PAKE-390256 format. One line per 2 residues: their letters; for each residue x, y, z of C-alpha. Coordinates in steps of 0.5 Angstrom, whole numbers, plus 500, padded with zeros to 3 digits. Example, Ala and Ser with C-alpha at 12.3 -4.5 7.8 and 13.67 -1.06 7.14 Angstrom:
<pts>
as = 525 491 516; 527 498 514 .
</pts>
This chain:
<pts>
xx = 398 696 214; 398 696 222 .
xx = 399 703 225; 406 705 228 .
xx = 406 705 235; 407 712 238 .
xx = 414 713 241; 414 713 249 .
xx = 413 721 251; 413 723 244 .
xx = 408 729 242; 403 728 237 .
xx = 399 733 232; 393 732 237 .
xx = 398 734 243; 399 740 239 .
xx = 392 742 237; 390 741 244 .
xx = 395 746 247; 394 751 241 .
xx = 386 750 242; 386 749 235 .
xx = 384 743 230; 389 737 228 .
xx = 387 739 221; 389 747 223 .
xx = 396 744 226; 397 740 219 .
xx = 396 746 215; 401 750 219 .
xx = 406 745 219; 405 743 212 .
xx = 404 750 209; 399 747 205 .
xx = 394 753 206; 393 760 209 .
xx = 392 760 216; 392 767 220 .
xx = 399 770 223; 396 769 230 .
xx = 394 762 229; 400 760 226 .
xx = 404 763 232; 400 759 237 .
xx = 401 753 233; 409 754 232 .
xx = 409 756 240; 406 749 242 .
xx = 410 745 237; 416 748 240 .
xx = 414 747 247; 412 740 246 .
xx = 418 739 242; 414 736 237 .
xx = 417 734 230; 412 731 224 .
xx = 413 724 222; 416 726 215 .
xx = 418 719 214; 411 716 215 .
xx = 408 721 210; 413 719 205 .
xx = 412 711 206; 405 712 205 .
xx = 407 715 198; 410 712 192 .
xx = 418 712 192; 421 718 189 .
xx = 428 714 188; 431 721 191 .
xx = 437 720 196; 439 725 201 .
xx = 446 726 202; 448 730 208 .
xx = 456 732 209; 460 737 213 .
xx = 463 741 207; 465 740 200 .
xx = 471 744 201; 474 738 205 .
xx = 477 734 199; 475 727 202 .
xx = 467 729 202; 468 732 195 .
xx = 470 725 193; 465 721 197 .
xx = 459 725 194; 462 724 187 .
xx = 462 716 189; 455 716 191 .
xx = 453 720 185; 456 715 181 .
xx = 453 709 184; 446 712 185 .
xx = 446 714 177; 448 707 176 .
xx = 442 705 180; 437 710 176 .
xx = 437 714 183; 438 722 184 .
xx = 442 725 190; 440 731 194 .
xx = 445 734 198; 446 738 204 .
xx = 452 741 208; 452 743 215 .
xx = 459 746 216; 461 741 222 .
xx = 455 744 226; 451 739 230 .
xx = 445 745 230; 445 745 222 .
xx = 444 737 222; 437 737 224 .
xx = 435 743 219; 438 740 213 .
xx = 435 733 214; 428 735 215 .
xx = 429 739 209; 431 733 205 .
xx = 425 729 208; 420 734 206 .
xx = 423 733 199; 421 726 200 .
xx = 428 723 199; 427 715 200 .
xx = 433 715 205; 439 718 207 .
xx = 447 718 207; 450 722 212 .
xx = 456 724 216; 455 727 223 .
xx = 459 730 229; 458 725 234 .
xx = 454 719 232; 454 715 239 .
xx = 450 721 242; 446 724 236 .
xx = 439 726 238; 438 727 231 .
xx = 440 720 229; 435 718 235 .
xx = 430 722 232; 431 718 225 .
xx = 431 711 229; 424 713 232 .
xx = 421 715 225; 424 709 222 .
xx = 428 713 217; 433 709 213 .
xx = 440 712 213; 447 710 213 .
xx = 453 713 216; 459 714 212 .
xx = 466 715 216; 463 716 223 .
xx = 465 710 227; 461 708 233 .
xx = 466 706 239; 466 699 242 .
xx = 462 701 248; 456 704 244 .
xx = 449 701 246; 447 703 239 .
xx = 447 699 233; 447 704 227 .
xx = 449 703 220; 456 705 219 .
xx = 461 704 213; 468 707 215 .
xx = 475 704 216; 478 703 223 .
xx = 480 710 225; 483 708 231 .
xx = 487 702 229; 489 706 222 .
xx = 492 712 226; 496 707 231 .
xx = 499 704 225; 501 711 222 .
xx = 504 713 228; 507 706 229 .
xx = 511 707 222; 513 714 225 .
xx = 516 711 231; 519 706 227 .
xx = 523 711 223; 526 713 229 .
xx = 521 719 231; 520 719 239 .
xx = 517 726 239; 511 726 235 .
xx = 505 731 236; 498 731 233 .
xx = 494 736 230; 487 735 230 .
xx = 480 737 228; 476 739 234 .
xx = 474 733 238; 467 737 239 .
xx = 466 737 232; 468 730 230 .
xx = 468 723 233; 473 721 228 .
xx = 478 726 230; 477 723 237 .
xx = 478 716 235; 484 718 231 .
xx = 487 721 237; 486 715 241 .
xx = 490 711 236; 496 716 236 .
xx = 496 715 244; 496 707 243 .
xx = 502 707 239; 506 712 243 .
xx = 504 708 250; 506 701 247 .
xx = 513 704 245; 514 707 252 .
xx = 513 714 249; 509 720 252 .
xx = 503 722 248; 500 729 248 .
xx = 494 732 248; 492 734 241 .
xx = 493 741 238; 485 742 236 .
xx = 483 746 231; 476 748 228 .
xx = 475 745 222; 474 751 217 .
xx = 481 754 220; 485 756 214 .
xx = 492 758 218; 495 753 223 .
xx = 501 758 224; 500 760 231 .
xx = 498 753 234; 504 750 231 .
xx = 508 755 234; 505 752 241 .
xx = 509 746 239; 515 749 236 .
xx = 517 753 242; 517 747 247 .
xx = 524 745 249; 524 739 246 .
xx = 520 740 240; 517 735 236 .
xx = 520 732 230; 514 729 227 .
xx = 506 731 226; 501 726 225 .
xx = 494 730 223; 487 727 223 .
xx = 486 729 216; 489 731 210 .
xx = 486 738 209; 490 739 216 .
xx = 496 736 214; 496 740 207 .
xx = 495 746 211; 500 745 216 .
xx = 506 743 211; 504 750 208 .
xx = 505 754 214; 511 750 216 .
xx = 514 752 210; 512 760 211 .
xx = 515 759 218; 522 757 215 .
xx = 522 749 217; 523 744 211 .
xx = 518 738 211; 521 733 212 .
xx = 528 735 214; 526 739 220 .
xx = 519 736 221; 515 730 218 .
xx = 508 731 217; 503 725 216 .
xx = 495 726 214; 489 721 214 .
xx = 484 720 209; 488 719 202 .
xx = 485 724 198; 488 725 191 .
xx = 490 732 192; 496 730 197 .
xx = 499 726 191; 500 733 187 .
xx = 504 736 193; 512 737 193 .
xx = 513 733 197; 508 728 196 .
xx = 503 727 203; 504 721 207 .
xx = 497 719 209; 492 713 211 .
xx = 488 712 205; 481 711 206 .
xx = 478 707 200; 473 713 199 .
xx = 470 710 193; 468 703 196 .
xx = 466 707 202; 461 711 198 .
xx = 459 704 194; 458 700 200 .
xx = 454 705 203; 449 706 197 .
xx = 448 699 197; 447 698 204 .
xx = 442 704 204; 438 701 198 .
xx = 437 695 202; 435 698 208 .
xx = 430 702 204; 428 695 201 .
xx = 426 692 208; 433 689 209 .
xx = 435 688 216; 442 692 218 .
xx = 446 687 222; 453 689 223 .
xx = 458 695 221; 462 695 215 .
xx = 469 696 217; 473 697 210 .
xx = 481 696 210; 485 702 210 .
xx = 492 702 207; 498 707 208 .
xx = 501 711 203; 508 713 205 .
xx = 509 719 201; 515 724 201 .
xx = 513 728 207; 516 723 212 .
xx = 523 721 213; 527 719 219 .
xx = 529 725 224; 535 728 221 .
xx = 539 729 227; 538 733 234 .
xx = 533 739 233; 536 746 234 .
xx = 533 749 240; 533 756 236 .
xx = 527 757 232; 527 760 224 .
xx = 527 767 223; 520 767 220 .
xx = 518 763 226; 521 768 231 .
xx = 518 774 227; 511 771 228 .
xx = 512 770 236; 514 777 237 .
xx = 508 780 233; 503 775 236 .
xx = 500 774 230; 501 770 223 .
x = 505 773 218 .
</pts>
């Protein structure tokens, strides 16, 4: 097999060896931890590697070895039901094909994504299924592309202006969000706000907000900036009060994920508001847990089992040498649960007593 061409500007093990004034074999021993090296030499090698932004071509080492039939999965968290359901689908599909799955989570932190993936590659996985913070501008994905690591993104969706062609399996986040907001408008809602995960942490949240704005503008209604919340938040009461204290407070809330929507429904009840009588709530994901709530959660349903199965089939094809041609956009549906209804009537300008108490105390109850 001919040698792979060196990526322009990318440091090699020879560059590190020259800078650290050691042999390439010593650099290899330090990087691979394959033999004992003195602390002084190890420090010199690691310092040279850091200054040169050197990363070992882990996949090259893997490709020279036999396939392991191990697949890496990198997800933001398993506390979010949609990712837990995705992992379940990936494991089932992998098991059916006699593959094993190795998991890493990143806590929605782009800085952790690189370490998680390098760890999986050191364990010689044959390819990766992953969700990252921002697929269009990810330096991590740039590195995987350079090193020709087979990978497939799930839930990430590259914008139409992106110059990158990266393997993705998702729904059309923008169109799906627009359809749900259009449904709320069709019920008679005119004051609709959006609660979203941090745009910095999620390109999906950004696309869903654009869909919200599309629907509002098409109906001649004023769209608003999203109420952004960190993804690991467990309390939405203070952000909700920002919306509830507006002179014309919203009659409906569209949430960028089911996890946010379920938290919002709980906290609205604590603040003394009834869903959907006082305010309607809709989510995005379609997790099964939403059907167990009272009222049941209205949501955009992503076909998570199909997303997982499609991603695994695509990844195995890439590992086998197939070319990637186009994104896989799967169909979404709306689940019109009891958390949404037509506006009950003029919104009372007075906040419920529980919300007033929260305002006075300047912190959640």
